[in-house]
C-alpha positions as CSV (number, residue, x, y, z in Angstrom):
1,M,-93.5,121.7,235.6
2,Q,-90.5,122.7,237.6
3,L,-88.1,120.2,239.4
4,T,-85.0,120.6,241.5
5,F,-81.9,118.7,240.6
6,A,-78.8,118.4,242.6
7,S,-75.3,116.9,242.4
8,Y,-73.2,116.0,245.4
9,N,-69.8,114.4,245.7
10,I,-69.9,112.9,249.2
11,H,-66.3,111.9,249.4
12,K,-67.2,108.4,250.7
13,A,-69.1,110.2,253.6
14,V,-65.7,111.3,255.0
15,G,-65.9,114.9,256.2
16,L,-63.2,117.5,256.7
17,D,-62.9,116.3,260.3
18,R,-61.8,112.9,258.7
19,K,-64.8,111.1,260.2
20,R,-67.0,108.9,258.1
21,D,-70.5,110.0,258.9
22,P,-73.3,108.9,256.6
23,E,-76.0,110.4,258.7
24,R,-74.3,113.8,258.3
25,I,-74.4,113.3,254.5
26,L,-78.1,112.4,254.7
27,S,-78.7,115.5,256.8
28,V,-77.2,117.6,254.0
29,I,-79.4,115.8,251.4
30,H,-82.4,116.7,253.6
31,E,-81.2,120.3,253.6
32,I,-81.1,120.4,249.8
33,D,-84.5,118.7,249.5
34,A,-84.1,118.2,245.7
35,D,-86.4,116.0,243.6
36,V,-83.5,114.2,241.9
37,I,-80.0,113.9,243.4
38,A,-76.9,112.5,241.8
39,L,-74.3,111.3,244.3
40,Q,-70.6,110.6,243.6
41,E,-68.1,108.6,245.6
42,V,-70.9,106.6,247.3
43,D,-69.0,103.3,247.3
44,R,-65.6,102.2,248.5
45,R,-63.1,101.7,245.7
46,I,-61.6,98.3,246.8
47,G,-62.9,94.9,247.7
48,A,-66.7,94.4,247.6
49,R,-67.2,98.1,246.7
50,E,-69.4,98.4,249.8
51,T,-71.6,101.4,250.1
52,C,-70.7,104.3,252.4
53,I,-74.4,105.0,253.1
54,P,-76.3,101.9,254.3
55,R,-79.4,101.1,252.3
56,A,-81.4,101.0,255.5
57,E,-80.7,104.6,256.2
58,I,-81.7,105.6,252.7
59,D,-84.9,103.6,253.1
60,D,-85.8,106.0,256.0
61,T,-85.7,109.1,253.8
62,H,-88.0,110.7,251.3
63,W,-85.9,109.3,248.4
64,R,-85.4,105.9,246.7
65,L,-82.4,104.6,244.7
66,I,-82.5,104.0,241.0
67,E,-81.0,100.5,241.0
68,V,-77.8,100.3,238.9
69,A,-75.5,98.4,241.3
70,K,-73.8,95.2,240.1
71,R,-72.4,94.3,243.4
72,P,-74.6,93.2,246.4
73,R,-73.1,95.6,248.9
74,S,-73.0,98.6,246.6
75,I,-75.7,101.2,245.8
76,G,-74.1,102.7,242.7
77,W,-71.8,102.1,239.7
78,H,-68.2,103.3,239.9
79,G,-69.3,105.4,242.9
80,N,-72.3,107.0,241.1
81,A,-75.8,106.7,242.5
82,L,-79.2,108.4,241.8
83,L,-81.9,109.3,244.3
84,V,-85.4,110.3,243.4
85,R,-88.5,111.1,245.4
86,R,-90.4,108.0,246.4
87,E,-93.6,109.2,244.6
88,F,-91.9,109.2,241.2
89,D,-92.2,106.1,239.0
90,V,-88.9,104.5,238.2
91,H,-88.9,102.5,235.0
92,E,-85.4,101.2,234.7
93,G,-81.8,101.8,235.8
94,E,-78.7,101.3,233.7
95,A,-75.0,101.2,234.6
96,L,-72.9,102.9,231.9
97,D,-69.2,102.4,231.2
98,L,-67.1,105.4,230.1
99,P,-63.9,105.3,228.1
100,T,-60.9,105.6,230.5
101,L,-57.8,104.0,231.9
102,E,-59.3,103.8,235.4
103,P,-62.8,102.7,236.4
104,R,-65.3,105.5,235.5
105,G,-68.9,105.2,234.7
106,A,-72.4,106.7,235.0
107,A,-75.7,105.8,236.6
108,C,-78.7,106.3,234.3
109,G,-82.4,106.0,234.9
110,E,-85.8,106.7,233.3
111,I,-88.5,108.1,235.6
112,T,-92.0,109.5,235.2
113,I,-93.3,112.5,237.1
114,E,-96.8,113.8,236.7
115,G,-97.1,112.0,233.4
116,H,-93.8,113.2,232.0
117,R,-91.1,110.6,231.3
118,M,-87.5,111.8,231.5
119,R,-84.0,110.5,231.7
120,V,-81.5,111.3,234.5
121,I,-77.8,110.5,234.6
122,G,-75.2,110.9,237.3
123,T,-71.5,110.8,236.6
124,H,-68.0,111.5,237.8
125,L,-65.5,112.3,235.1
126,D,-61.7,111.8,234.8
127,L,-59.0,114.2,236.0
128,S,-57.5,114.1,232.5
129,G,-58.9,116.7,230.1
130,L,-58.5,114.4,227.1
131,R,-60.3,111.5,228.7
132,R,-63.0,113.9,230.0
133,R,-63.7,114.9,226.4
134,D,-64.1,111.2,225.4
135,Q,-66.4,110.6,228.3
136,I,-68.7,113.5,227.6
137,R,-68.8,112.4,223.9
138,S,-69.7,108.9,225.1
139,L,-72.6,110.3,227.3
140,V,-73.9,112.5,224.5
141,D,-73.7,109.7,222.0
142,F,-75.6,107.4,224.4
143,V,-78.4,109.9,224.9
144,E,-78.7,110.6,221.1
145,D,-78.7,106.9,220.3
146,C,-81.5,106.1,222.7
147,S,-84.8,105.2,221.0
148,R,-86.7,107.7,223.1
149,N,-86.0,111.4,222.7
150,L,-86.6,112.2,226.4
151,P,-85.9,115.3,228.5
152,T,-82.5,114.5,230.0
153,V,-80.5,115.9,232.8
154,I,-76.8,114.9,233.4
155,M,-75.5,115.8,236.9
156,G,-72.1,115.2,238.3
157,D,-68.5,116.1,239.3
158,F,-67.1,117.0,235.9
159,N,-63.6,117.7,237.2
160,Q,-63.5,120.8,234.9
161,W,-62.4,124.1,236.3
162,G,-63.5,126.4,233.4
163,R,-67.2,127.1,233.0
164,R,-67.4,126.6,229.2
165,T,-63.8,125.6,228.4
166,G,-62.1,122.3,227.8
167,A,-64.2,119.2,227.8
168,M,-67.4,121.1,228.5
169,R,-67.3,122.3,224.8
170,E,-68.3,118.8,223.8
171,F,-71.9,119.6,224.9
172,A,-72.0,122.3,222.2
173,D,-75.2,124.1,221.7
174,R,-77.5,121.1,222.0
175,W,-77.3,121.2,225.8
176,T,-77.5,123.8,228.5
177,V,-74.6,123.7,230.9
178,V,-75.5,125.0,234.4
179,T,-72.5,125.9,236.5
180,P,-74.0,127.1,239.8
181,G,-70.7,128.3,241.2
182,K,-67.5,127.3,243.1
183,S,-68.0,124.0,244.9
184,Y,-64.6,122.7,245.7
185,P,-63.0,122.5,248.2
186,S,-65.9,122.9,250.5
187,R,-64.2,125.0,253.2
188,Q,-63.1,127.8,250.8
189,P,-64.3,126.8,247.3
190,V,-62.3,128.0,244.4
191,A,-63.2,125.5,241.6
192,T,-66.4,125.0,239.6
193,L,-66.1,121.2,239.3
194,D,-69.7,120.3,239.8
195,R,-72.4,120.9,237.2
196,I,-75.9,120.1,236.0
197,V,-76.3,119.8,232.2
198,A,-79.8,119.8,230.7
199,S,-81.1,118.9,227.2
200,K,-83.0,121.7,225.4
201,H,-86.3,120.3,226.8
202,W,-85.4,122.3,229.9
203,A,-84.9,125.9,230.9
204,C,-82.9,126.8,234.0
205,V,-84.9,128.9,236.5
206,E,-82.2,129.3,239.1
207,S,-79.1,127.6,240.4
208,D,-77.0,127.8,243.5
209,V,-74.2,126.1,245.5
210,H,-75.6,124.7,248.8
211,H,-73.2,126.2,251.3
212,T,-74.2,125.8,254.9
213,G,-72.3,125.1,258.1
214,L,-73.1,121.4,257.8
215,S,-72.3,121.1,254.1
216,A,-69.0,122.9,254.6
217,V,-67.6,120.0,256.7
218,A,-69.6,116.9,255.6
219,S,-67.5,116.4,252.4
220,D,-64.7,118.0,250.4
221,H,-67.3,119.2,247.8
222,L,-70.4,121.4,248.3
223,P,-73.6,120.2,246.6
224,V,-74.8,122.1,243.5
225,V,-78.5,122.7,242.8
226,A,-80.6,123.8,239.8
227,R,-84.3,124.5,239.4
228,L,-85.3,123.5,235.9
229,E,-88.6,124.0,234.1
230,L,-89.8,121.6,231.5
231,I,-90.6,123.6,228.4
232,K,-94.1,123.1,227.1
233,K,-94.2,121.9,223.5
């Protein structure tokens, strides 16, 4: 079985034209047409942490949210949200805290697709390399401590420039780190900040940075996409 996973930092739906346009972000998501999508910066950072993409607009798409929000006007946790196709079974969602001096976290969910149960995680890591290491270790420990040894995919803005340097070494050989390419800044990308990391249950078939006329202006990041195949036991 093959599935398409994507990660997209939407910059609170504010594009390079400085306009907040959630419909434009949703149009990019439709362009990507992934099975599972991790979004970063979906909620405002102050006050009620109100979502930048109204739930009603998400309800009109092919995707549904994995519920992790702890605030009524939010759709995520510390800006992280997970979208999955409506036909997938969603078992549970969980908001994860990550070690840091500023609010950082991850959205986690377990889903079943064609009889295969799996775990998906979306995150946005710190600007500090030391804290990124701690946060990746925290995510890896969480997965390894779970009672179910499920195929797992971690998607997000890792804020790490090097492909396999720095904090990314914390994934070691137990994970496959997919770095599709340069995704930031969207107009002329030079940094490989966004990644998709898969447990050894998966093999990467292909990956790419989704660079179109629309995605180049909708956010300061470009979406990254990976096609993964579940390895038969």
